[in-house]
C-alpha positions in Angstrom: 31.6 31.8 -16.6 35.1 32.9 -16.9 38.5 31.9 -18.4 37.0 30.7 -21.8 39.4 31.6 -24.6 37.4 32.8 -27.3 38.0 33.6 -31.0 35.4 36.3 -32.5 35.9 36.5 -36.2 34.8 39.8 -37.8 34.8 41.5 -34.5 36.3 45.1 -35.2 32.6 46.4 -35.7 28.8 45.5 -35.5 27.6 42.6 -33.6 31.1 41.0 -33.3 32.6 44.3 -31.7 29.9 44.3 -29.1 30.3 40.5 -28.5 33.9 40.9 -28.0 33.2 43.5 -25.3 30.8 41.7 -23.5 32.6 38.3 -23.6 35.8 40.1 -22.1 33.8 41.7 -19.5 32.4 38.3 -18.4 36.1 37.5 -17.7 36.9 35.5 -20.9 40.1 36.2 -22.9 39.1 37.3 -26.5 40.7 37.3 -29.8 39.6 40.4 -32.0 39.6 39.2 -35.5 39.7 41.9 -38.3 40.9 42.3 -42.1 41.3 45.7 -42.7 39.9 48.0 -39.7 43.0 48.0 -37.5 42.1 51.2 -35.8 38.7 49.8 -34.7 40.1 46.5 -33.5 42.7 48.1 -31.6 40.2 50.6 -30.2 38.0 47.7 -29.0 41.0 45.9 -27.4 42.0 49.0 -25.6 38.3 49.4 -24.3 38.6 45.8 -22.9 42.0 46.6 -21.4 40.8 49.6 -19.8 37.5 47.7 -18.2 40.1 45.1 -17.0 39.5 42.7 -19.7 42.1 40.7 -21.6 42.2 40.8 -25.4 44.4 41.2 -28.3 43.9 41.9 -32.0 44.7 39.5 -34.8 44.4 40.6 -38.7 43.5 37.6 -40.6 41.5 37.1 -43.8 39.5 34.0 -42.4 38.4 33.1 -45.9 41.9 32.1 -46.5 42.9 28.5 -45.2 46.6 29.8 -44.3 45.5 33.0 -42.5 42.6 30.9 -40.7 45.3 28.6 -39.4 47.3 31.6 -38.3 44.6 33.1 -36.2 43.9 29.6 -34.3 47.7 29.5 -33.8 48.0 33.1 -32.6 45.3 32.5 -29.9 47.0 29.1 -28.7 50.3 31.0 -28.5 49.0 33.8 -26.6 46.7 31.9 -24.1 47.7 28.3 -24.5 44.2 27.0 -25.2 41.0 27.5 -27.3 37.7 27.1 -25.7 35.4 28.8 -28.1 35.0 30.3 -31.6 32.2 32.4 -32.8 31.9 32.5 -36.5 30.9 36.0 -37.0 32.7 37.2 -39.9 30.3 38.1 -42.8 29.1 40.8 -45.5 25.7 41.6 -46.5 25.7 44.1 -49.5 22.0 44.5 -50.4 22.0 43.1 -54.2 18.9 42.6 -56.5 18.3 39.2 -58.0 19.2 40.8 -61.6 22.3 42.5 -60.6 23.7 39.5 -58.7 26.5 37.7 -60.6 28.7 34.7 -60.0 31.6 36.7 -58.6 29.9 38.2 -56.1 28.1 35.4 -55.2 31.2 33.5 -54.6 32.8 36.3 -52.7 29.8 36.2 -50.2 29.9 32.7 -49.8 33.6 32.8 -49.0 33.4 35.4 -46.4 30.2 34.3 -44.7 30.5 30.4 -45.0 34.1 29.1 -46.2 35.4 31.3 -43.7 33.5 29.5 -40.8 34.6 26.2 -42.1 38.3 26.9 -42.2 38.3 28.5 -38.8 36.4 25.7 -37.3 38.4 23.0 -38.9 41.4 24.6 -37.6 40.0 25.1 -34.2 38.6 21.6 -33.9 42.2 20.1 -33.7 42.7 22.1 -30.5 39.5 21.1 -29.0 39.1 17.4 -29.2 40.9 16.7 -26.1 39.1 19.3 -23.9 36.0 20.0 -25.4 34.8 23.3 -26.6 32.1 25.4 -28.5 31.6 26.2 -32.0 29.0 29.1 -32.4 27.9 30.3 -35.9 26.3 33.5 -36.5 23.2 33.1 -38.8 20.4 35.1 -39.8 16.6 34.9 -40.3 17.3 35.1 -43.9 18.4 31.3 -43.9 14.5 30.6 -43.5 12.8 33.4 -45.0 15.4 34.5 -47.8 15.5 38.0 -45.9 15.9 41.5 -47.5 19.7 41.4 -48.5 20.4 39.2 -51.3 20.2 35.7 -52.5 24.0 35.1 -51.9 23.4 36.3 -48.0 20.6 34.0 -47.7 22.3 30.9 -49.2 25.5 31.7 -47.1 23.5 31.8 -44.0 21.5 28.6 -44.7 24.9 26.9 -45.5 26.3 28.0 -42.1 23.3 26.2 -40.2 24.1 23.1 -42.4 27.5 23.0 -41.3 26.7 23.5 -37.9 24.5 20.5 -37.7 27.1 18.3 -39.2 29.6 19.3 -36.5 26.8 19.2 -33.8 26.3 15.3 -35.0 29.9 14.3 -35.6 31.8 16.1 -32.8 29.5 14.9 -29.8 32.0 12.4 -28.7 34.7 15.0 -28.3 32.5 17.1 -26.1 32.4 20.0 -28.8 29.0 21.5 -29.3 28.1 23.4 -32.3 25.0 26.0 -32.3 23.8 28.9 -34.3 22.3 32.3 -33.3 20.2 33.8 -35.9 19.9 37.7 -35.3 17.5 39.6 -37.4 17.2 43.4 -37.8 19.7 44.4 -35.4 20.8 48.2 -35.4 24.3 47.7 -36.9 25.9 49.3 -39.9 25.0 46.4 -42.1 21.4 47.5 -41.8 23.1 50.9 -42.7 20.4 53.0 -44.9 18.2 50.2 -45.6 14.6 51.8 -44.9 13.4 49.5 -42.3 9.9 50.0 -40.8 10.5 48.3 -37.5 6.9 48.7 -36.5 5.7 46.8 -39.5 8.0 43.8 -39.5 8.8 43.1 -35.7 6.4 42.2 -33.1 8.1 44.2 -30.8 8.1 47.4 -32.6 11.9 48.4 -32.8 15.2 47.1 -34.1 17.5 44.9 -32.0 20.5 46.0 -30.2 23.9 44.6 -30.6 24.2 43.9 -26.7 21.0 41.7 -26.9 23.1 38.8 -28.5 25.3 38.1 -25.7 23.1 36.4 -23.3 22.4 33.7 -25.9 25.8 33.3 -26.5 26.7 33.0 -22.9 24.1 30.4 -22.6 25.7 28.4 -25.3 29.1 28.9 -23.8 28.0 27.5 -20.4 25.8 24.7 -21.4 27.1 21.4 -22.6 23.9 19.8 -23.0 22.9 21.9 -26.0 23.9 21.2 -29.5 22.5 21.2 -33.2 20.2 24.3 -32.4 19.6 27.8 -33.9 18.5 30.5 -31.4 16.6 33.4 -33.0 16.9 36.8 -31.7 14.4 38.6 -33.9 11.5 40.0 -31.6 9.4 37.1 -32.6 9.5 37.8 -36.5 10.3 34.0 -37.2 8.6 31.6 -34.7 9.4 28.0 -34.1 
């Protein structure tokens, strides 16, 4: 697998950053998307270039429709096509139920869910002739509620509903839609949360960001896979 032009939203840090690196090193041109972390985005682009890969950074708040359209247009202008979108942009501030208000709830959904809709809608228009891949970064919180917030859990459950709709209605265009649900990955989203990995995870440790790419690669390579959620969580949630 190589040469698949791939947009990764929210890829200046965390899982998105690692996916940008892994995807590029597998031979795929990557668009690194960020909102405020320009230095971090430029750094991963440079790291990819130093390793012989191709990448460039695009600033876009993908919860805004105009900016989401700009992100897709920039990828097409740079590489002439678009093969894969990884909807990874997300926020996960730990907020108790009694402290969660409507504004915070809506802001979380805008970043985690609405952005995926806006970017995917724009991308689909360029994928209909050639096929493509839509990948949604979900979470075990979509099923268990998780430990971050009600808003976070709702946004991730919504992502999977959106994925199922796309998987059903885009089949004739050879566009697949799947989700990946990592849980308790060692990133800054976990931050200072006190997590007893041995108590919560059958494998007794947090996951690493580089353990997500093999599942992404499988989805990118496989046309006979759609409408599925792949759990990467050490067996914490079993299906």
